[in-house]
C-alpha positions as CSV (number, residue, x, y, z in Angstrom):
1,M,16.1,9.8,-11.6
2,I,12.3,10.0,-11.4
3,E,10.2,8.1,-14.1
4,H,6.8,9.5,-15.1
5,I,4.3,7.0,-16.4
6,G,1.1,9.1,-16.5
7,L,-2.4,7.6,-16.1
8,S,-2.1,4.0,-15.0
9,D,-3.5,1.4,-12.6
10,D,-1.6,0.2,-9.5
11,I,-1.3,-3.3,-10.7
12,E,-0.4,-2.4,-14.2
13,V,2.6,-0.4,-12.8
14,M,3.5,-3.3,-10.5
15,D,3.5,-5.7,-13.4
16,R,5.8,-3.4,-15.3
17,L,8.4,-3.2,-12.5
18,V,8.5,-6.6,-10.8
19,D,8.1,-10.3,-11.7
20,V,6.8,-12.3,-8.7
21,A,6.5,-15.7,-10.3
22,G,8.1,-18.3,-8.1
23,C,8.8,-15.7,-5.3
24,R,8.0,-15.9,-1.7
25,V,6.8,-12.3,-0.8
26,V,5.4,-10.3,2.2
27,D,2.3,-8.2,1.8
28,A,2.8,-5.8,4.8
29,G,-0.4,-4.3,5.9
30,C,-2.5,-6.5,3.5
31,G,-6.0,-5.0,4.4
32,C,-8.7,-7.1,2.9
33,G,-6.1,-9.1,0.9
34,A,-6.8,-7.9,-2.6
35,L,-3.1,-7.5,-3.5
36,A,-2.2,-10.9,-1.8
37,R,-4.7,-12.7,-4.1
38,L,-3.3,-10.9,-7.2
39,L,0.2,-11.8,-6.3
40,V,-0.8,-15.5,-5.9
41,E,-2.4,-15.2,-9.4
42,R,1.0,-14.2,-10.7
43,G,2.7,-17.2,-9.2
44,A,3.9,-15.9,-5.8
45,R,3.6,-17.4,-2.4
46,V,2.5,-14.8,0.1
47,V,3.0,-14.0,3.7
48,A,0.2,-11.5,4.4
49,V,0.2,-9.5,7.6
50,E,-2.5,-7.2,9.0
51,P,-2.6,-5.7,12.6
52,E,-6.2,-4.5,12.7
53,P,-8.1,-7.1,14.8
54,G,-11.5,-6.9,12.9
55,Q,-9.8,-7.2,9.5
56,A,-7.5,-9.9,10.8
57,A,-10.5,-11.9,11.9
58,A,-12.0,-11.7,8.5
59,N,-8.7,-12.6,6.9
60,R,-8.3,-15.7,8.9
61,R,-11.7,-16.9,7.6
62,E,-11.4,-15.7,4.0
63,L,-7.8,-15.1,3.0
64,A,-5.6,-18.0,4.3
65,S,-4.9,-20.7,1.6
66,D,-2.2,-23.0,0.4
67,A,-0.5,-20.0,-1.2
68,I,-1.3,-17.4,1.4
69,E,0.0,-17.5,5.0
70,F,-1.8,-15.0,7.0
71,H,-0.6,-13.5,10.4
72,E,-2.2,-10.9,12.7
73,T,0.7,-8.6,13.3
74,G,2.2,-5.3,12.3
75,A,4.9,-4.7,9.7
76,E,7.3,-3.9,12.6
77,A,7.2,-7.6,13.6
78,L,7.3,-9.8,10.5
79,P,6.9,-13.5,11.2
80,C,9.7,-14.5,8.9
81,A,13.3,-15.6,9.4
82,D,16.2,-13.6,8.3
83,G,16.8,-13.7,4.6
84,S,13.8,-15.9,3.9
85,V,11.7,-13.9,1.3
86,D,12.3,-12.5,-2.1
87,G,10.3,-9.4,-1.9
88,V,8.3,-7.2,0.5
89,F,5.4,-4.9,-0.5
90,F,4.0,-2.0,1.3
91,S,1.1,-1.2,-1.0
92,K,-0.4,2.0,0.3
93,S,0.3,0.9,3.8
94,L,3.5,2.4,5.0
95,H,1.8,5.6,6.0
96,H,-0.6,3.5,8.1
97,V,2.3,2.3,10.2
98,P,2.5,4.5,13.4
99,P,5.3,7.0,12.9
100,G,7.2,5.6,15.9
101,L,7.3,2.2,14.2
102,M,8.0,3.1,10.6
103,E,11.8,2.7,11.1
104,H,11.2,-0.7,12.7
105,A,8.9,-1.8,9.8
106,L,11.5,-0.9,7.1
107,R,14.3,-2.5,9.0
108,E,12.2,-5.6,9.4
109,A,11.6,-5.6,5.6
110,T,15.3,-5.4,5.0
111,R,16.0,-8.1,7.6
112,V,13.7,-10.7,6.0
113,L,14.9,-10.2,2.4
114,R,17.4,-12.8,1.0
115,P,20.3,-11.3,-0.9
116,G,20.1,-11.8,-4.7
117,R,16.7,-11.5,-6.1
118,D,15.5,-9.3,-3.3
119,F,13.3,-6.3,-3.7
120,L,11.4,-3.7,-1.6
121,Y,8.3,-2.3,-3.3
122,I,6.6,0.7,-1.6
123,L,3.6,2.3,-3.2
124,E,2.4,5.5,-1.7
125,P,-0.3,8.1,-2.5
126,E,1.2,11.6,-3.1
127,A,-0.1,14.7,-1.6
128,G,-2.6,16.7,-3.7
129,G,-5.0,15.5,-6.5
130,A,-8.7,15.5,-6.5
131,H,-9.1,12.3,-4.5
132,T,-6.9,13.5,-1.7
133,E,-9.0,16.6,-1.6
134,L,-12.2,14.7,-1.5
135,M,-11.0,12.5,1.4
136,A,-9.3,15.3,3.4
137,P,-12.3,16.5,5.5
138,F,-12.5,13.1,7.2
139,H,-9.2,11.4,6.4
140,D,-6.3,13.9,6.2
141,E,-3.2,11.8,5.8
142,N,-0.7,14.6,5.0
143,A,1.3,14.2,8.1
144,E,1.5,10.4,7.9
145,R,2.4,10.6,4.2
146,E,5.2,13.0,4.9
147,A,6.5,10.7,7.7
148,A,6.4,7.8,5.3
149,R,8.5,9.9,2.8
150,K,11.1,10.7,5.4
151,A,11.4,7.2,6.6
152,I,11.9,5.9,2.9
153,A,14.6,8.4,2.3
154,D,16.3,8.0,5.8
155,I,16.0,4.2,6.4
156,A,15.1,2.3,3.1
157,A,17.2,4.1,0.6
158,P,20.6,3.7,2.3
159,A,19.9,0.0,2.8
160,F,19.9,-0.9,-0.9
161,A,22.3,-0.5,-3.7
162,R,19.8,0.2,-6.4
163,A,16.6,2.3,-6.5
164,R,13.9,3.4,-8.9
165,E,11.2,6.0,-8.3
166,V,8.2,5.9,-10.5
167,R,5.4,8.4,-10.5
168,F,2.0,8.0,-12.0
169,H,-1.7,8.9,-11.3
170,N,-4.6,6.7,-11.2
171,R,-8.3,7.5,-11.5
172,R,-10.8,6.6,-8.8
173,R,-14.3,6.1,-10.3
174,Y,-17.6,5.9,-8.4
175,A,-21.0,5.3,-9.8
176,D,-22.6,7.8,-7.4
177,Y,-22.4,9.3,-3.9
178,A,-24.0,6.2,-2.3
179,A,-21.3,3.9,-3.9
180,F,-18.6,6.3,-2.7
181,L,-20.0,6.1,0.9
182,D,-20.2,2.4,0.8
183,Q,-16.7,1.9,-0.4
184,V,-14.8,4.4,1.9
185,S,-16.7,3.7,5.0
186,G,-16.8,-0.1,4.7
187,L,-13.2,-0.9,5.6
188,A,-12.6,-2.2,9.2
189,Y,-9.1,-0.8,9.4
190,N,-10.1,2.8,8.7
191,G,-10.8,5.0,11.8
192,Y,-13.8,6.9,10.6
193,T,-17.5,6.2,10.2
194,R,-20.1,6.8,7.6
195,A,-21.3,9.7,9.6
196,D,-17.8,11.2,9.4
197,V,-17.8,10.9,5.6
198,D,-21.4,12.0,4.9
199,V,-20.9,15.8,5.5
200,P,-21.8,18.8,3.3
201,T,-18.1,19.6,2.4
202,V,-17.6,16.1,1.1
203,R,-20.8,16.2,-0.9
204,E,-19.7,19.4,-2.5
205,R,-16.3,18.0,-3.5
206,F,-17.8,14.8,-4.7
207,E,-20.2,16.7,-7.0
208,A,-17.3,18.4,-8.5
209,G,-16.1,15.1,-9.9
210,R,-19.2,14.4,-12.0
211,A,-18.4,13.0,-15.5
212,D,-20.3,11.3,-18.3
213,D,-19.7,7.8,-16.8
214,G,-19.8,8.5,-13.2
215,Y,-17.6,10.5,-10.8
216,L,-14.0,10.6,-11.4
217,F,-11.1,11.7,-9.1
218,D,-7.4,11.6,-10.1
219,Q,-4.9,10.5,-7.4
220,P,-1.0,11.0,-7.8
221,M,0.9,7.9,-6.8
222,R,4.6,7.1,-6.2
223,V,6.5,3.8,-6.3
224,H,9.9,3.3,-4.7
225,L,11.5,0.0,-5.8
226,F,14.8,-1.0,-4.0
227,R,17.0,-3.9,-4.9
228,G,20.3,-5.2,-3.8
229,K,20.2,-5.3,0.0
230,R,23.5,-4.0,1.4
231,R,25.4,-6.1,3.9
232,A,25.3,-4.8,7.5
233,S,28.5,-3.2,8.5
């Protein structure tokens, strides 16, 4: 059964679905650490992993704390013992795992979860939507997102006793085109440059999002929440 929430924020949806207070969790593909910090605010202890060297260097300086343990590694090699964490998050990161390693990453997530209060939380952008169309000329992720969907169905779903699928959409807002360029081209782990972004097709699509309070672009999102790790046969 698929639940439809409508317009919502990623974190609002997470708060509705999981309670992380007192949990030890993994943030797989943590990027700049925004989610890791929010999880700590909610009472979690976080193992954050990020494989991109430039972002990892920044995270070692800025992210590690008493509540956040940072490691430069991919999700396919989690630095956790078997059954040692309560939850694993892939927050818009599974489709960034190389397709040949997605199965390993999901099996790693299952391995490190302890039976009982365990959960696997996978947030992924859907195909379509104004924001996907805006990004497509320089960052077309359709193949990667499809690979992630297949890995979830083939690897994650059979490994758990219970599953929820929640769909919603969020709204990306940019003050102007310069703000958009700064935001999307300023992340070390993305493989494109400002010159790749600033092209006529993107300018045209951006202008189509003009609204009274900036530029707005809807993005469909999907959460798969798995609980109850099955015992290996």
